C-alpha positions, -999 to +999 in steps of 0.1 A: +001-001-001+030+022+003+042+023-034+011+028-052-022+054-052-051+041-043-087+052-052-102+032-024-090+012+008-109-019-013-078-017-035-064-056-041-053-070-007-052-036+013-081-043+034-072-078+042-034-075+045-025-040+057-056-034+076-055-069+088-094-077+085-085-113+085-065-133+103-055-160+080-026-143+063-008-135+092+009-164+098+025-158+065+039-125+074+050-138+107+067-168+089+080-151+061+097-125+081+112-145+108+128-170+079+146-137+065+156-130+106+168-165+104+187-168+072+200-133+084+212-146+116+231-174+104+248-153+079+254-130+106+268-162+127+289-173+097+306-140+092+315-140+131+335-170+124+353-161+096+357-127+111+338-094+106+363-068+101+359-037+128+352-001+118+384+011+135+404-015+109+424+002+083+407-007+050+444-005+028+455-035+050+428-058+044+427-089+023+399-088-007+381-116+013+377-091+043+369-063+027+338-081+014+329-093+045+328-060+052+304-054+029+282-082+034+275-082+069+257-049+066+234-063+042+225-089+064+221-062+093+197-043+072+175-073+059+172-082+096+160-047+105+141-043+076+120-074+087+119-062+124+105-037+113+079-050+089+072-072+120+068-046+145+043-028+121+022-057+117+022-070+147+018-041+169-005-011+174+002+019+170+018+045+185-004+066+194-026+033+206+007+023+229+033+030+254+062+017+238+081+009+268+054-014+281+037-027+250+042-065+239+052-067+203+070-095+191+100-119+198+132-112+193+161-134+183+193-128+173+209-162+168+207-188+141+198-219+157+158-215+177+155-254+189+172-249+220+143-239+248+158-210+260+155-198+222+126-210+208+092-197+218+107-170+233+088-142+251+075-110+234+094-084+236+081-046+244+077-029+213+109+002+227+129-032+223+122-041+191+129-006+174+159-003+195+166-037+182+157-022+141+176+006+154+210-006+162+210-029+131+201-004+104+232+023+124+255-005+122+250-011+089+251+025+077+282+029+093+296-003+078+284+008+041+303+042+048+332+026+053+333-005+030+321+008-002+295-007-020+281+001-050+252-021-062+249-009-092+218-015-110+210-046-089+178-044-066+181-076-053+207-063-028+207-038-003+231-008+001+234+023+021+201+042+009+182+011+014+193+013+054+186+049+056+152+048+040+141+015+064+158+035+094+136+067+086+102+044+082+111+026+115+115+063+134+080+072+115+061+043+129+076+049+158+068+089+160+097+102+162+092+123+133+127+141+138+147+117+131+123+102+103+132+135+080+169+131+090+172+095+081+150+100+043 
């Protein structure tokens, strides 16, 4: 609904999906976003095993592999931040309706394997923690994109700094933090 001009609210699946008029499709969004989060966590964990370069490291002293990790890592952070922002938008009440420090939102997962009892079925986090997770991922991604210059060219299948900035602005907008939304937009 964000990228088209609609003549009425009854356009396509708008009433069903965007306004959550039915509950049958909610499990689709839940599964979709959490599968992206799991894949991102898996990628991040793999990169951590290899070694994610520090933002303080000199890029001129890095190997090609280390430099490549430096721009793969923020792509994963951006996608995970985007998925949490989507979950928050879809499953949490609007900012005008809630106290974000009290309202329960969605579980936060940062590990790839979720079969352990302590991880699987994690409790719902409060909305402010989900916003914080989203903002930390995206700000960290932006910092890495600044250091490890990455040009996706015309390839729209990959994310870059502009995408991370847009998702962060969107998250701030949904949170009701309009000055930061404007800053990052």
